[in-house]
C-alpha positions in Angstrom: 0.2 0.0 -0.2 2.7 2.7 -0.6 1.6 3.6 -3.3 -1.9 5.1 -2.1 -0.3 6.0 1.4 -3.7 4.3 2.7 -1.6 3.1 5.6 1.5 2.7 7.6 2.9 -0.4 5.3 5.3 -0.5 9.1 3.5 -0.1 11.5 5.3 -0.1 15.1 5.6 0.5 18.3 8.9 0.2 19.9 9.4 -0.6 24.2 11.0 1.7 26.5 10.9 -0.9 29.6 13.0 -3.6 27.4 15.4 -2.6 25.6 15.4 -4.6 22.2 12.0 -5.2 22.4 9.2 -4.3 19.9 6.0 -4.9 17.3 5.8 -4.6 14.2 4.6 -5.3 10.9 4.7 -5.8 7.5 1.2 -5.7 6.5 1.5 -6.1 2.5 -1.8 -7.8 0.3 0.4 -11.1 -0.3 1.1 -11.5 3.8 -2.3 -10.9 5.3 -3.5 -13.7 2.7 -0.9 -16.6 3.9 -3.2 -17.6 6.8 -6.2 -17.9 4.7 -4.7 -19.8 2.6 -2.1 -22.6 4.8 -5.5 -22.2 7.3 -6.2 -20.5 10.9 -3.7 -23.7 12.2 -0.7 -23.3 11.1 -1.0 -19.4 10.6 -1.7 -20.1 14.7 1.8 -21.0 15.1 3.3 -18.9 12.4 2.5 -15.5 14.8 3.2 -17.3 17.7 6.7 -18.4 17.3 7.3 -14.4 15.1 5.7 -13.5 19.0 8.0 -15.5 21.4 11.2 -14.8 19.0 10.4 -10.2 19.5 9.0 -10.4 23.1 11.4 -13.5 24.6 13.6 -14.5 23.0 15.4 -11.0 21.2 15.9 -8.5 24.6 16.8 -11.4 26.1 20.1 -12.5 24.2 20.5 -8.5 23.9 20.4 -8.6 28.0 22.7 -11.3 28.0 25.1 -10.3 25.5 25.1 -6.1 27.1 26.3 -8.1 30.9 30.0 -7.5 32.0 32.3 -9.9 31.5 33.2 -11.7 34.8 37.1 -13.0 34.6 38.3 -17.0 35.8 40.3 -16.6 39.4 42.8 -19.7 37.2 43.7 -19.1 33.8 42.9 -21.5 31.5 45.7 -24.2 30.4 46.5 -24.1 27.1 46.1 -26.5 24.1 49.6 -26.4 22.7 51.3 -30.3 23.3 54.2 -30.7 25.1 
């Protein structure tokens, strides 16, 4: 719908509470019709998987990635042959 500008092509919302979390959608006639073609049960699975990734997995990955690295108390042994 980018030609008629009837609605935003990529509507979305960015969370301020969780860094990296956002909700967005690609609203195109092809993607809106996929739910009818593949059926509501499979479309529900796809929606649930996308929601899980956007709302849980991605923010969780961002939180783990931003933690400070802890140093080991003893160095790792070298793996070089003797």
